C-alpha positions as CSV (number, residue, x, y, z in Angstrom):
1,M,17.0,35.7,-33.0
2,K,15.7,35.5,-29.5
3,A,13.2,32.8,-28.6
4,D,11.2,35.2,-26.3
5,R,10.3,37.2,-29.4
6,L,8.7,34.2,-31.2
7,P,5.2,32.8,-30.9
8,P,5.1,30.0,-28.3
9,P,5.2,27.0,-30.7
10,L,8.1,28.5,-32.7
11,A,9.9,29.4,-29.4
12,W,9.6,25.8,-28.2
13,A,10.9,24.5,-31.6
14,W,13.8,26.9,-31.5
15,G,14.6,25.9,-28.0
16,I,15.0,22.2,-28.8
17,V,17.2,22.7,-31.9
18,P,20.7,22.9,-30.2
19,G,20.3,19.9,-28.0
20,L,18.6,17.8,-30.7
21,L,21.4,18.6,-33.2
22,I,23.9,17.4,-30.6
23,C,22.0,14.1,-30.4
24,I,22.0,13.8,-34.2
25,V,25.7,14.5,-34.5
26,I,26.5,11.8,-31.9
27,A,24.2,9.4,-33.7
28,F,26.1,10.0,-37.0
29,A,29.4,9.6,-35.3
30,S,28.3,6.3,-33.7
31,T,27.0,5.0,-37.0
32,F,30.3,5.9,-38.7
33,V,32.4,4.1,-36.1
34,S,30.1,1.0,-36.2
35,E,30.1,0.8,-40.0
36,H,33.9,1.2,-40.3
37,Y,35.2,-0.5,-37.2
38,G,32.4,-2.9,-36.2
39,G,30.5,-3.1,-33.0
40,P,26.9,-2.2,-31.9
41,T,25.8,1.3,-32.9
42,L,23.5,1.8,-29.9
43,L,26.4,1.0,-27.5
44,Y,28.6,3.6,-29.2
45,A,25.9,6.2,-29.1
46,L,25.3,5.5,-25.5
47,L,29.0,5.8,-24.5
48,L,29.6,8.8,-26.7
49,G,26.6,10.5,-25.2
50,M,27.8,9.8,-21.6
51,A,31.1,11.4,-22.5
52,F,29.1,14.7,-23.1
53,F,27.1,14.5,-19.9
54,Y,27.9,18.1,-19.0
55,L,25.9,19.3,-22.0
56,S,22.7,18.1,-20.4
57,K,23.3,20.7,-17.7
58,N,23.5,23.5,-20.2
59,P,20.2,25.4,-20.3
60,N,20.6,26.0,-24.1
61,A,20.8,22.2,-24.8
62,S,18.8,20.5,-22.1
63,A,15.4,20.9,-23.8
64,G,16.6,19.4,-27.1
65,I,18.4,16.5,-25.3
66,Q,15.2,15.8,-23.4
67,F,13.1,15.9,-26.6
68,G,15.6,13.5,-28.3
69,S,15.6,11.0,-25.4
70,R,11.8,10.9,-25.0
71,T,9.7,12.0,-28.1
72,V,12.2,10.8,-30.7
73,L,12.4,7.5,-28.7
74,R,8.6,7.0,-28.9
75,L,8.6,7.7,-32.6
76,G,11.4,5.1,-33.1
77,V,9.5,2.5,-31.2
78,A,6.3,3.2,-33.2
79,L,8.2,2.7,-36.5
80,L,9.5,-0.7,-35.4
81,G,6.2,-2.0,-36.6
82,A,7.4,-1.6,-40.2
83,R,9.7,-4.6,-39.7
84,I,7.0,-7.0,-38.8
85,T,4.0,-8.7,-40.6
86,L,1.5,-11.2,-39.3
87,A,2.5,-13.6,-42.1
88,Q,6.1,-13.7,-40.8
89,I,4.8,-14.7,-37.4
90,I,2.4,-17.4,-38.7
91,E,5.1,-18.8,-41.0
92,L,7.2,-19.8,-38.0
93,G,4.6,-22.4,-37.0
94,P,3.2,-23.1,-33.5
95,A,6.4,-24.4,-31.8
96,P,8.6,-21.3,-31.9
97,I,5.6,-19.1,-31.2
98,L,4.7,-21.0,-28.1
99,I,8.4,-21.1,-27.0
100,V,8.8,-17.3,-27.6
101,I,5.6,-16.3,-25.8
102,G,6.2,-18.7,-22.9
103,S,9.8,-17.7,-22.4
104,I,8.9,-14.0,-22.5
105,I,6.2,-14.4,-19.8
106,L,8.3,-16.6,-17.6
107,T,11.5,-14.5,-17.9
108,I,9.6,-11.3,-16.9
109,L,8.0,-13.0,-13.9
110,F,11.4,-14.6,-13.0
111,G,13.2,-11.2,-13.3
112,R,10.6,-9.6,-11.0
113,F,11.2,-12.4,-8.4
114,V,15.0,-12.3,-8.6
115,A,14.9,-8.5,-8.2
116,T,13.0,-8.9,-5.0
117,L,15.6,-11.5,-3.7
118,L,18.4,-9.1,-4.6
119,K,16.6,-6.2,-2.8
120,L,16.2,-4.2,-5.9
121,E,13.2,-2.0,-6.9
122,R,10.6,-3.9,-8.8
123,G,10.9,-1.3,-11.6
124,M,14.4,-2.4,-12.2
125,G,13.3,-6.0,-12.3
126,L,10.6,-5.3,-14.9
127,L,12.9,-3.1,-16.9
128,T,15.8,-5.6,-17.1
129,A,13.6,-8.7,-17.5
130,G,11.6,-7.0,-20.3
131,A,14.7,-6.0,-22.2
132,T,16.2,-9.5,-21.7
133,A,13.0,-11.3,-22.8
134,I,12.0,-9.2,-25.8
135,C,14.6,-7.2,-27.8
136,G,17.3,-5.8,-25.7
137,A,18.1,-2.1,-26.0
138,S,14.9,-1.3,-28.0
139,A,12.7,-2.9,-25.4
140,A,14.5,-1.2,-22.6
141,L,13.9,2.2,-24.2
142,A,10.2,1.3,-24.9
143,I,9.5,0.0,-21.4
144,S,11.3,2.9,-19.8
145,A,9.0,5.3,-21.8
146,V,5.9,4.0,-19.9
147,M,7.5,3.5,-16.5
148,P,6.7,5.9,-13.6
149,K,9.1,8.8,-13.8
150,H,11.6,9.1,-10.9
151,D,15.1,10.4,-10.5
152,K,16.7,7.0,-11.0
153,L,14.8,5.9,-14.1
154,E,17.2,7.2,-16.7
155,R,20.2,5.8,-14.9
156,D,18.5,2.4,-14.7
157,T,17.6,2.5,-18.4
158,I,21.2,3.4,-19.3
159,F,22.5,0.5,-17.2
160,T,20.0,-1.9,-18.8
161,V,21.0,-0.9,-22.3
162,I,24.7,-1.3,-21.6
163,A,24.2,-4.7,-19.8
164,V,21.9,-6.3,-22.5
165,T,24.1,-5.0,-25.3
166,A,27.3,-6.4,-23.8
167,L,25.6,-9.8,-23.1
168,S,24.2,-9.9,-26.6
169,T,27.7,-9.5,-28.1
170,L,29.0,-12.2,-25.8
171,A,26.1,-14.5,-26.7
172,M,26.6,-13.9,-30.4
173,I,30.0,-15.6,-30.0
174,I,29.1,-18.4,-27.5
175,Y,25.6,-19.5,-28.5
176,P,26.5,-20.8,-32.0
177,L,29.0,-23.1,-30.4
178,I,26.5,-24.3,-27.9
179,V,23.8,-25.3,-30.5
180,D,26.5,-27.0,-32.6
181,A,27.6,-29.1,-29.6
182,I,24.1,-30.1,-28.8
183,G,23.4,-31.3,-32.3
184,F,20.4,-29.2,-33.2
185,D,19.4,-28.9,-36.9
186,N,19.5,-25.6,-38.7
187,T,15.9,-24.7,-37.8
188,E,16.3,-25.5,-34.1
189,K,19.6,-23.5,-34.0
190,G,17.8,-20.6,-35.5
191,I,14.9,-20.7,-33.0
192,F,17.4,-20.9,-30.1
193,I,19.5,-18.0,-31.3
194,G,16.4,-15.9,-32.2
195,A,14.7,-16.6,-28.9
196,T,17.6,-15.9,-26.6
197,I,20.0,-13.2,-27.9
198,H,18.8,-9.8,-26.9
199,D,19.5,-7.4,-29.8
200,V,18.5,-7.9,-33.5
201,A,21.9,-7.2,-34.9
202,Q,23.6,-9.8,-32.8
203,V,20.8,-12.3,-33.6
204,V,21.4,-11.8,-37.3
205,G,25.2,-12.0,-36.9
206,A,25.0,-15.2,-34.9
207,G,22.4,-16.9,-37.1
208,Y,24.1,-16.3,-40.4
209,M,27.4,-17.3,-38.8
210,V,26.0,-20.8,-38.6
211,S,24.2,-21.0,-42.0
212,D,21.8,-19.1,-44.2
213,E,18.8,-21.2,-43.1
214,T,19.7,-20.7,-39.5
215,G,20.0,-17.0,-40.1
216,D,16.6,-16.8,-41.7
217,V,14.9,-18.7,-38.9
218,A,16.7,-16.7,-36.2
219,T,15.6,-13.5,-37.8
220,F,12.0,-14.4,-38.0
221,T,12.0,-15.7,-34.5
222,K,13.6,-12.5,-33.3
223,L,10.9,-10.5,-35.2
224,L,8.3,-12.5,-33.3
225,R,9.9,-11.3,-30.0
226,V,9.9,-7.8,-31.3
227,A,6.2,-8.1,-32.2
228,M,5.6,-8.9,-28.5
229,L,6.9,-5.5,-27.6
230,A,3.5,-3.8,-28.1
231,P,1.4,-6.1,-25.8
232,V,4.1,-6.3,-23.2
233,V,4.7,-2.6,-23.0
234,L,0.9,-2.0,-23.0
235,I,0.6,-4.3,-20.0
236,F,3.5,-2.6,-18.3
237,A,1.8,0.8,-18.9
238,L,-1.5,-0.4,-17.4
239,V,0.3,-2.0,-14.4
240,V,2.5,1.0,-13.5
241,A,-0.5,3.3,-13.8
242,R,-2.0,1.4,-10.8
243,W,1.2,1.6,-8.7
244,G,0.7,4.0,-5.8
245,R,3.0,6.9,-5.1
246,G,6.2,5.8,-3.4
247,Q,6.3,2.3,-4.9
248,V,9.1,2.8,-7.3
249,G,9.5,6.5,-6.9
250,S,7.1,9.2,-7.9
251,T,4.4,8.1,-10.3
252,R,4.4,11.5,-11.9
253,G,4.0,11.1,-15.6
254,A,2.5,7.6,-15.4
255,R,-0.8,7.6,-17.4
256,A,-3.6,5.1,-17.8
257,G,-4.7,4.3,-21.3
258,L,-2.9,3.5,-24.5
259,P,0.4,5.4,-25.2
260,W,0.2,6.8,-28.7
261,F,3.4,5.2,-29.8
262,L,2.1,1.7,-29.0
263,V,-1.1,2.4,-30.9
264,A,1.0,3.5,-33.8
265,F,3.2,0.4,-33.6
266,V,0.1,-1.9,-33.8
267,V,-1.4,0.1,-36.6
268,I,1.8,0.0,-38.6
269,V,2.2,-3.8,-38.1
270,A,-1.4,-4.2,-39.3
271,I,-1.0,-2.0,-42.4
272,N,2.4,-3.7,-43.2
273,S,0.7,-7.1,-42.9
274,I,-1.8,-6.1,-45.6
275,G,1.0,-5.2,-47.9
276,V,-0.2,-1.8,-48.9
277,I,3.0,0.0,-47.8
278,P,5.3,0.3,-50.9
279,A,8.7,-1.3,-50.4
280,P,10.7,1.9,-50.6
281,V,8.4,3.5,-47.9
282,Q,8.7,0.5,-45.7
283,D,12.5,0.5,-46.0
284,G,12.5,4.2,-45.2
285,M,10.4,3.6,-42.1
286,V,12.8,0.9,-40.9
287,V,15.8,3.2,-41.4
288,M,14.0,6.0,-39.7
289,S,13.2,3.8,-36.8
290,R,16.8,2.8,-36.4
291,W,18.0,6.5,-36.6
292,C,15.4,7.6,-34.0
293,L,16.6,4.9,-31.6
294,V,20.2,5.9,-32.0
295,I,19.4,9.6,-31.5
296,A,17.3,8.8,-28.5
297,I,20.0,6.7,-26.8
298,A,22.5,9.4,-27.5
299,G,20.2,11.8,-25.6
300,L,19.8,9.3,-22.8
301,G,23.6,8.9,-22.6
302,M,24.0,12.7,-22.2
303,K,21.6,12.6,-19.3
304,S,23.6,10.0,-17.4
305,S,27.2,9.9,-16.1
306,F,29.7,7.1,-15.3
307,Q,29.7,8.3,-11.7
308,E,26.0,7.7,-11.5
309,M,26.4,4.2,-13.0
310,S,29.1,3.3,-10.5
311,V,26.8,3.6,-7.5
312,L,24.6,0.8,-8.7
313,G,26.8,-2.0,-7.3
314,W,26.9,-5.7,-8.2
315,R,23.2,-6.5,-7.7
316,P,21.8,-5.1,-11.0
317,I,24.7,-6.8,-12.9
318,A,23.9,-10.1,-11.3
319,L,20.2,-9.6,-12.1
320,V,20.7,-9.2,-15.8
321,V,23.2,-12.1,-16.0
322,I,20.8,-14.4,-14.1
323,E,17.8,-13.4,-16.3
324,T,19.9,-14.0,-19.5
325,L,21.0,-17.5,-18.3
326,F,17.4,-18.3,-17.3
327,L,16.1,-17.4,-20.7
328,A,18.8,-19.4,-22.5
329,G,18.2,-22.4,-20.2
330,L,14.4,-22.2,-20.6
331,V,14.5,-22.1,-24.5
332,L,17.2,-24.8,-24.5
333,I,15.1,-27.2,-22.5
334,A,12.0,-26.4,-24.5
335,L,13.8,-27.2,-27.8
336,I,15.3,-30.4,-26.4
337,L,11.9,-31.6,-25.3
338,E,10.3,-30.6,-28.6
339,A,13.0,-32.3,-30.7
340,G,13.1,-35.4,-28.5
341,L,16.8,-35.3,-28.0
């Protein structure tokens, strides 16, 4: 069947099928490798996608890959709200809430400042700092979705996902040793791990590596950081909408107002907090969110090449490492002061 013989909506849907199916196949393959051999699924999806970079240049697949990396991404971010309730946030008490909110604000401002010192575009500073401060790869994808569109955005997003995922895996091994050496109790260990490690999976792994109590606190603290995704991305969307043309590349595609997926995120959190979503439906939304993000990052990977990544140089790497160390140091000092150690 030829697409030009179909009505426009059906022709568009038919056109995205090949590329979207490729994204889904890569997502399944990445999940299989992660479940059977360990390691982060998102990183596998990204690397496998980059191995099929040439497909993004195929006119039969490009529309579906674009749909997977953008529209499916936004749907995944919206469904993240099913993992969070206001009760979970309040249950943490004031100390971790203040630590998390303060560290997010200061890390983003610090990342913007360091990016300037390293002579990097401010968009790169906001993207990497937001991913570092909030929830790693998921935050990078959400922030990228509202950034002004320019020819380097996808490359910068891919780099950020790789960097924060790699540093999260390293932190999952090192941070439990640090909190043990300092002498924190299980609650303080959980707050530190949840407030500093970038990705949810690594937070859970590091927390429960210490103890069940630490794992519970780390998970709730991490969910608080994830809950900050909506207001932070909304602020980013409003800020970048005010950037003039030429500031970080073309502002084509930057829009004022509320992105639909952020509105959906907040609405889902509110509904989930009321408790009216049946448990099976909530579980299904969480699973769907995860699959959407894996599919989206597979699409992003196919739109970027290792050759494009190699031209970034050492400065972006230094930026993400410095931001990560700053966040860890900031939370560590706050906990030491709060505990009176």
